[in-house]
N, C-alpha and C positions, 0 to 999 in steps of 0.2 A: 705884737702881741702886749694886752692890757694888763697890768702889776697893781692891786689894789692894797694898798697898803696910805691911812693917813691913823692919825690919834682914833679917833671916831670912827669905825667898819660896819662893815656890811655882813649884816649874817645871816641865816635863815635856821629859824626852830620848826624842828618836822614834825609833819602830831598826826594819825588820823581824821579820815574821812565825815567833815560833818562837827569837830570839834576845832575849827581856825576862829571863830571868832570869837570866844571863852577865850583862848587861844594869846590873842591878838591882846584882849582886857588883861587878859595878865600880865604882861608885856610892861602894857600899861604903866599899871604899881609900880613895879623894877625898873619905873624913869629910862627905859629902850624910849627911843626915836626916831621917826618913818616909817612907820609901821607901815603894811602891806600886806593887803590877806589876799594870797590863791591857791593853788590847789594842794590839800594836804598838804600845807606850807600853811608861814608867816612868816617875813623879812624887815627885818631892823634895822635901825646901828646905835652901834650905844661904844665902846670902852671895850675895855681888860676887866673891868671890873663888870663892868655888865656884863659878859659873857662868862663868868665865874657866878654870877645872880641865878639867870637865864637856865645854868646849871643846876644850883642849888634850888631855887624857890618854887621853877615850875612847874607845874603839879600838871600838867594837860600836854607836853611838849615830849619827843619821844627822842630826841637828840638836839642839839646847837651842831649848824654847821658856819664856817665862820673861812668866806668863800677870797680862793688866792690871785691866782689868773685865770684871764675867762679870753679864747681866742675863736677863729675860724680857721676849722678844719675840712681838705679835701678829701684827702687821701692817707691810706695808711703808713704812705712816709713822712706827709708831712706829721701828723701825729705822734707817729713814733719822736720827731725832731725836736715838736714840741716841747716832750718828756724830758726828751735828754737836754734843754736848755734851760731847764728850768732850774735855779739854786736852792736844792733839795740838803744842804749842808749845812742851808740856813734856817733849818725845822728840821733835821735830826742831822745825827749823826749816825754811822756804821756799828755805836754799839745795839742802836736801835730796830727793832725789829715791825716791822710793817704791814697793809697788805692794803688791797685795793678792792673797792665795794661800788662797782660802775652800775650804770642805765646811762642803756643807749639805745636811740630811738632814731639811726643814720642810715641811711646808704653809704657809709666807710667803712662799715661791721657788717659783715652777719650776724651776730652773735655778740653781747657784752663779758663771755671770758672769754674772748678771743681780745677785743680789745682791754682789758683790767692785764693780759699777758703778757701782753706790748706795753703797757705805761710800769708792768714795774722792771721790762726790760732794761725799758729806757733805764729806770732809775737804777738799775745794779748797777748798765754800763759805764752813767755817769761817775756815779763812787768808784765804782775800779781805775777808771781813769785819772780820777785824781787822787785817790790815798792809796791805790793798786789793794783797797780791800773795798767787802761790799756786807748790807749790814742784810738781813737775814726776810724773809717772809712767816712769817705766824698770822691765818687762818683765824686761830679760835678768840687770840687774848690779843692783841698788836699791842706796843706801846703807842704809833703811829699811822692809828686808818686812815687813809686818804678816801674822797669822794668824788666820785667825774661822774656829769650827768653830762649826757653831747646829746641836742634834738637839731636832725639835721646835720651844718657847719656847722654849728653853737660849741665848743666846750665853752664847763664851769668846771674847776677844776676848786675842792676845798678840801678845809682838815677839819676830821670830826672829835671836834672839842669835847664829843661826851666818853668816847666808848659803847659801853657797852645800852642796852635800854636805856634809860631815863624810868622809864617805865619798873629796875630792878630798883627796889627802893630797898630791896636788904634787912626786909623784916619777916619775909615768905620762908619757912622755913619748912614747911610741907603744903600742899594748896590740893586735898581733898578731891581730886579730878575736876575735869574744864572748870577754873580759875580762871574769873574774873581782870581782863590786864586792868591792871591799879592805873595808868592815865585815866580809860575809861570810866572806872569807875569814880575818881575824882572828877570827871567832865561831869557825870551821874547827877553826884550830888550837888554841884555848881547849876548846873541848867534846874536841877528841880527847889531851890530855890529858899532852902532852909536854912530857917532862923539857927542861927546855934544856937539862940537861950531854952528855945520848945525842943523837945525830945525830938531821936531820929530813931526809926524802927527799921529794920531788914528781919523780916519774919519767914525767910527761906537763905538765912547769910553764909553757905557753905564753909569754905576755910578761910572768912569775913574777912575780904577787902573791903565793902562797900563800907562796915561800921567799921575800921583803922582807918579809911580815910577822910571817915567824916569825922570820930576822933583827933585825927592831924589837923583839918580845916580849924577847925571849934580853937586848936591849942594853939591857931598858929603855926605850928612843928612842921619845918621845912624837906620836903621830902627828900632830900639827898643829907636829912643827918645821921641816919643810918650808914650810905654810903662811903665805901673805904676808898677809890681812887676814884678817879677820869682819865679821860687821858689828858688831857691840854696838862694836864700834871708832867708830864712828859717833854711837853716840847721847849725847845735850847730858852725861851724869853718866857720862862713860867717863875712868876710871882709866890714866893711861898706866901711873903709878909703880909700882904695885899689877898690874899685865900685864907688867911690865917683870922686877921680880923677881922674879913666878912664874919667867920662863924665865930671869933665872938664877943658879935653882933645882932645877934640871934637873941631876938627877944616874945618870948613867947603869952598867951593871952592867962588872963587870968579864971579863962570863964568855967565849968564844970562842966562837960556839955552831959545830959541825959541817954545813953545810947541803947536801944536793946536788940539781940542778935539769940535771933533765935533755929534753929535746925531739928528737923526730924532724929538725925542720929548720933546718935552720941559720940560718936566715935569721930564723927568731921568738927563738932563742936569744942572736942578736944584738944583738933587741930588748931581750930579759930582761936580760942584759945593761948595756943603755945604763939601763934604769929603774934595778938594784938599783947604777948610780954613781951617780946623783941620787939617793938614797934613804942613800945613804950607805953602804952594807954590803955592797960587790962583794968585800971581803975578806976577809970570814964564809962566801960562797958558790960550789962550786965548780961548774962548769956542764959540760954538755957534750950531747953530741948522739945521735942513733940512735936505732933505732924498743924498744920498752920493754921486749921479748922480748929481748933482748941486752942491757939496764941492771942491770950489777951492783955498784954504790957500791961504794964499800971501808968499810964498815960495819955492823958484827955485831950492832946491837942495832940502838933505838931506833925510828919512827916514822913513818908511811910518809898520806901525803895525796896524796888525788889527785880532779884534774876533767876527768872525761875526755872525751870529746864527744857527747852525750848521742842522737844520730843523725838531726839536724834538715837536715842536707848527706849526710850518705851513708843507701843501700840496707840495708833489714831484714837481709842476711845480711852485707853490713861490719859491722853493727853488733854483731851476734853475732859476727861473728871476733872484733872486736876484742879487745872484752870477755873473749871467751875467752882471746886473748893475753898481759891482761893479770893475768888470773884467774888460768895458766899461771909466771906468772912471778911472783905473788906465792908459792904452790906449789912451784916451784926457787929461787927466785932469794933470796931473804929470811924464809929458817926465822928460828925469837926476835924476830923484830919483829909491829905492830903495824898494821895496816895502817885506813882510813881514806877510802871512796868517796860521794865525790856525785855523781847521777844524778835527772834527770825522766824514768828507759826504764825503770821496770822490770822492764819482757821485758827490756828488752838484760840486766839487771843478775843474774838466774837462769844467764846465762852465766859470771857466777862463776868459778862452779863451788866456792864455798866456804860453808861456815855464815859465819853470821854470826855476832857475837857482843852484839852491839849495835844499834841503829839508831833513827832520829827525823827528822822531817820539817821538810826545811829551803824557804824560797825562795830560788832563785834568778832576781830580777827577779821579772818572773809563775809562773815557774816553779815549781806543786811540787815538791818532790825529797824524794831518799828518801837522808838521808846514816848510810850501816853500817859496820860495825864489822868486822873480822877480828881473828885470833889467827894467828899465820902460824907454825906448827910442823910439823918432819921427823915417819914415819909415819904414823899415822892418827888419828883422835880420842880412840877412849878409850883408851890409851898415855897422849897427852895430858894426859889431863885424868883417870888417876890417878896423874900422876909432880905434877901442882900440889897 
């Protein structure tokens, strides 16, 4: 069994498919080393402070794992012995609660639930043998979440330093229905290339996630600023002074961004306002109510990002009409700006009626989406290209 233990250790930052490259850039900015992009994850090396920073500062990470042990396992018996021989008392005690999150792709086990159960049994048996007491399992809010990844005969056991997903920033009091994941929203803004000295516009804001994330990016507000707990704070080697010093070192930008957020529903706008107040950015967001076809913000330049309905609750002709209205509004009300639209409904996207300049594939939950950009200009596209 290989024990991973160095001053600078390996970590894994988990994310959504399509966000790996922008997550890697964020890791560079916090001083991570040996950054390597994988599938829905980025591996990197750093010290304990780097791990704390990754949890606190990364906008596009879902969780930060710290691999502890690796081995080759060929039988269920070897698997049980492997877990029982790990010195779990170095990482937790019998006052802690724990849970096993397993991702299994192997012939050693038929399903991941049984693998998680056997790992749990081995950990409990070790504590019973050594201390005649055992830690309890809490699958909802474990103090020490343990991640198990097994591919073929290769197994990696990691401590999950985050606990709850890092997308849970702590500002969303209510969601208004079908909210955008905060990690995805932050990535969409970063991918858009928005200059925070210029206006940011979300004409279909819903619960306000895009506008709030934009304000936090512009002001350099760490996404973890409002978060109350991380799993690493329960570890036996938690350095409270180091973590507090990191928080005390936060420096906000002096930029006062101009952010506009609109929605057709007064009730939803009320929710967005509450969320913005909780996020401490309400003074930077100008909220308004009305349909997108009537929306004309007081801005002559900037970036527009839209997360429209994808059509799950609308009839085909209704969704086509909505996307046509979005396209008309962009064409006639937002000249000189750049717009980005995300949707899983590629047929409806054609009704925008504009030629995209760039696009990429992103996932919103389990939905494969197109994230497309549009240059907005007066007159013909030929004349626009000649002027550039």
